[in-house]
TORKEFI-897507 format. One record per residue (C-alpha): x, y, z; residue number from 1. Coordinates in nm, 4 decimals. Layout:
# residues N
X;Y;Z;NUM
...
# end
This chain:
# residues 222
-2.4062;13.4628;-2.1002;1
-2.6679;13.4600;-2.3735;2
-2.6368;13.6411;-2.7067;3
-2.8892;13.6936;-2.9873;4
-2.7555;13.7219;-3.3432;5
-2.9922;13.8907;-3.5908;6
-2.8255;13.8307;-3.9277;7
-2.9471;13.6932;-4.2620;8
-2.6159;13.5805;-4.4151;9
-2.5721;13.2085;-4.3316;10
-2.1923;13.2182;-4.3644;11
-2.1602;13.4988;-4.1097;12
-2.4125;13.3347;-3.8771;13
-2.2236;13.0040;-3.8799;14
-1.8901;13.1779;-3.8231;15
-2.0231;13.3811;-3.5292;16
-2.2239;13.1038;-3.3668;17
-1.9352;12.8562;-3.3719;18
-1.6856;13.1102;-3.2380;19
-1.9107;13.2387;-2.9606;20
-2.0096;12.8918;-2.8459;21
-1.6420;12.8018;-2.8204;22
-1.6148;13.0979;-2.5821;23
-1.8962;12.9487;-2.3681;24
-2.1718;13.1854;-2.4788;25
-2.5241;13.0550;-2.5411;26
-2.6317;13.1758;-2.8857;27
-2.9744;13.2236;-3.0460;28
-3.0185;13.3248;-3.4108;29
-3.2851;13.5091;-3.6111;30
-3.2513;13.5560;-3.9884;31
-3.4987;13.8425;-4.0316;32
-3.5775;14.1641;-3.8512;33
-3.9289;14.0914;-3.7300;34
-3.8379;13.7548;-3.5795;35
-3.5253;13.9046;-3.4264;36
-3.7138;14.1870;-3.2567;37
-3.9768;13.9458;-3.1245;38
-3.7047;13.7212;-2.9785;39
-3.5175;14.0179;-2.8304;40
-3.8313;14.1427;-2.6548;41
-3.9545;13.8054;-2.5291;42
-3.6289;13.6523;-2.4020;43
-3.3591;13.7449;-2.1534;44
-3.0395;13.8288;-2.3475;45
-2.7114;13.9753;-2.2275;46
-2.6209;14.1255;-2.5669;47
-2.7573;14.1604;-2.9224;48
-2.5543;14.1431;-3.2458;49
-2.7624;14.3076;-3.5174;50
-2.7034;14.3404;-3.8912;51
-2.7987;14.6802;-4.0345;52
-2.9713;14.5555;-4.3523;53
-3.2240;14.2802;-4.2813;54
-3.5410;14.1477;-4.4448;55
-3.8621;14.2435;-4.2696;56
-3.7231;14.5125;-4.0425;57
-3.3939;14.7031;-4.0516;58
-3.1358;14.6850;-3.7760;59
-3.1947;15.0548;-3.7070;60
-3.5658;14.9983;-3.6537;61
-3.4980;14.6924;-3.4367;62
-3.2686;14.8988;-3.2173;63
-3.5140;15.1872;-3.1871;64
-3.8039;14.9617;-3.0903;65
-3.5908;14.7517;-2.8567;66
-3.4612;15.0592;-2.6766;67
-3.8177;15.1672;-2.5987;68
-3.8505;14.8488;-2.3928;69
-3.4936;14.7875;-2.2734;70
-3.2309;15.0538;-2.2201;71
-2.9649;14.8349;-2.0600;72
-2.8828;14.5368;-2.2876;73
-2.5897;14.6216;-2.5208;74
-2.6509;14.6218;-2.8970;75
-2.3608;14.5909;-3.1416;76
-2.4271;14.6673;-3.5097;77
-2.2643;14.4483;-3.7766;78
-2.2579;14.6329;-4.1073;79
-2.0707;14.7279;-4.4223;80
-2.1706;15.0923;-4.3747;81
-1.8759;15.2900;-4.2461;82
-1.9153;15.6635;-4.3014;83
-1.9125;15.8975;-4.0040;84
-2.2781;15.9791;-4.0687;85
-2.3649;15.6078;-4.0674;86
-2.1846;15.5554;-3.7371;87
-2.3596;15.8526;-3.5769;88
-2.6968;15.7385;-3.7146;89
-2.6514;15.3918;-3.5676;90
-2.5385;15.5166;-3.2281;91
-2.8222;15.7679;-3.2084;92
-3.0672;15.4850;-3.2795;93
-2.9456;15.3228;-2.9580;94
-2.6527;15.1026;-3.0593;95
-2.3815;15.0527;-2.7977;96
-2.1064;14.9796;-3.0501;97
-2.0468;14.9303;-3.4203;98
-1.8173;14.6986;-3.6173;99
-1.7609;14.7056;-3.9930;100
-1.7768;14.3937;-4.2111;101
-1.5559;14.2117;-4.2762;102
-1.4129;14.1907;-3.9255;103
-1.1797;13.9675;-3.7263;104
-1.3592;13.7504;-3.4722;105
-1.1009;13.8484;-3.2087;106
-1.1953;14.2148;-3.2474;107
-1.5663;14.1401;-3.2171;108
-1.5041;13.9230;-2.9101;109
-1.3078;14.2048;-2.7477;110
-1.5918;14.4495;-2.8189;111
-1.8459;14.2052;-2.6751;112
-1.6435;14.1622;-2.3575;113
-1.6082;14.5386;-2.3198;114
-1.9863;14.5763;-2.3449;115
-2.0364;14.2968;-2.0932;116
-1.7737;14.4556;-1.8691;117
-1.5646;14.1369;-1.8653;118
-1.2619;14.1975;-2.0917;119
-1.0717;13.8754;-2.1549;120
-0.7527;13.9997;-1.9885;121
-0.9355;14.1509;-1.6874;122
-1.2168;13.9089;-1.6133;123
-1.2627;13.9174;-1.2375;124
-1.2413;13.5711;-1.0794;125
-1.5621;13.4355;-0.9299;126
-1.5533;13.3063;-0.5713;127
-1.7744;13.1056;-0.3367;128
-1.7059;12.8617;-0.0550;129
-1.3366;12.8192;-0.1333;130
-1.3986;12.7792;-0.5078;131
-1.2255;13.0255;-0.7414;132
-1.3080;13.0431;-1.1123;133
-1.0606;13.2204;-1.3424;134
-1.2671;13.3115;-1.6475;135
-0.9767;13.4326;-1.8601;136
-0.7800;13.1091;-1.8128;137
-1.0903;12.8842;-1.8020;138
-0.9540;12.7407;-1.4793;139
-1.1282;12.6455;-1.1580;140
-0.9731;12.5570;-0.8235;141
-1.0864;12.4688;-0.4732;142
-0.8553;12.5940;-0.1965;143
-0.5777;12.6175;-0.4548;144
-0.6200;12.2672;-0.6028;145
-0.7331;12.2629;-0.9651;146
-1.0601;12.0945;-1.0595;147
-1.1198;11.9640;-1.4121;148
-1.4638;12.0243;-1.5613;149
-1.6130;11.9704;-1.9042;150
-1.7048;12.2890;-2.0974;151
-2.0743;12.2463;-2.0136;152
-2.0014;12.1824;-1.6452;153
-1.7804;12.4920;-1.6427;154
-2.0550;12.7020;-1.8037;155
-2.3140;12.5734;-1.5572;156
-2.0960;12.6519;-1.2563;157
-2.0102;12.9946;-1.3997;158
-2.3786;13.0800;-1.4315;159
-2.4481;12.9741;-1.0732;160
-2.1468;13.1681;-0.9436;161
-2.2417;13.4816;-1.1375;162
-2.5830;13.4633;-0.9725;163
-2.4506;13.3758;-0.6266;164
-2.7172;13.4229;-0.3627;165
-3.0003;13.4167;-0.6180;166
-3.2056;13.1069;-0.6921;167
-3.1507;13.0076;-1.0565;168
-3.4628;12.8497;-1.1993;169
-3.4381;12.5592;-1.4409;170
-3.5876;12.7717;-1.7178;171
-3.3189;13.0410;-1.6811;172
-3.0405;12.7842;-1.6545;173
-3.1445;12.5948;-1.9654;174
-3.1829;12.9159;-2.1674;175
-2.8465;13.0618;-2.0623;176
-2.6329;12.7480;-2.0455;177
-2.7931;12.5096;-2.2945;178
-2.9247;12.7668;-2.5444;179
-3.2656;12.5978;-2.5653;180
-3.6037;12.7020;-2.4371;181
-3.8027;12.5926;-2.1357;182
-4.0373;12.3669;-2.3338;183
-3.7418;12.1312;-2.3831;184
-3.6650;11.8500;-2.1378;185
-3.5025;12.0215;-1.8384;186
-3.3984;11.6944;-1.6732;187
-3.0577;11.7430;-1.8378;188
-2.9941;12.0178;-1.5792;189
-3.0351;11.7752;-1.2882;190
-2.7998;11.5287;-1.4580;191
-2.5285;11.7911;-1.5002;192
-2.5772;11.9266;-1.1491;193
-2.5139;11.5709;-1.0293;194
-2.1974;11.5460;-1.2448;195
-2.0799;11.8815;-1.1114;196
-2.1463;11.7947;-0.7483;197
-1.9542;11.4686;-0.7787;198
-1.6480;11.6486;-0.9168;199
-1.6697;11.9177;-0.6496;200
-1.7123;11.6550;-0.3769;201
-1.4144;11.4594;-0.5096;202
-1.2054;11.7764;-0.4880;203
-1.3146;11.8310;-0.1281;204
-1.5819;12.0946;-0.1907;205
-1.9099;11.9651;-0.0492;206
-2.2528;12.1265;-0.0310;207
-2.1643;12.4226;-0.2541;208
-2.4762;12.3908;-0.4714;209
-2.8091;12.3870;-0.2909;210
-3.1291;12.2475;-0.4384;211
-3.4391;12.4634;-0.4034;212
-3.7027;12.1975;-0.4424;213
-3.9410;12.2538;-0.7305;214
-3.7571;12.5694;-0.8443;215
-3.3883;12.5265;-0.9233;216
-3.0451;12.5698;-0.7678;217
-2.8445;12.8288;-0.5756;218
-2.4929;12.8899;-0.4501;219
-2.4802;13.0829;-0.1246;220
-2.1744;13.2350;0.0390;221
-2.1123;13.0301;0.3515;222
# end
């Protein structure tokens, strides 16, 4: 899943980006409000992490403007403000949740997973064609036999499984799994699909990932 961090403190940005990427999220960053709002409105994100006080445009204003265009994507405020009035003000502006600085990364991760409806301890396994992916344990098996994937291969397969039955274009895959934009070289996707297919084939799972020529890839329930 893809997250946008709108935060102007480099130390916090580095801390969040490293931690979230270790949890297999794709992460984009904006260090001012205007850039952050533009990115939020022009890209497909699963969740926004927004600082309250930002140069250019406040987190409150970002949330208000974003909510006029998108009412579904969760927004979590990161802020030192902690009075009841502040909390109410933020929530009324459209925030989904609120966490006070300084915070433990584990608490933020739990709040993110709640908003994404995939709590770490209750992540529903993903299934297709005899493959089962346990997101909480970062484990994948085919007909009960464990398969060993690299983190990027795991993230790629997770994205395809989450979108089972839907054709995943190269642009969406590279934005969600590689955290880079479509103007980059997308041939890396084909390379990793090949790596992934070889490991699946070796484990006995053949023809799970279909190529849609000129578009992308899809996993269909057989």
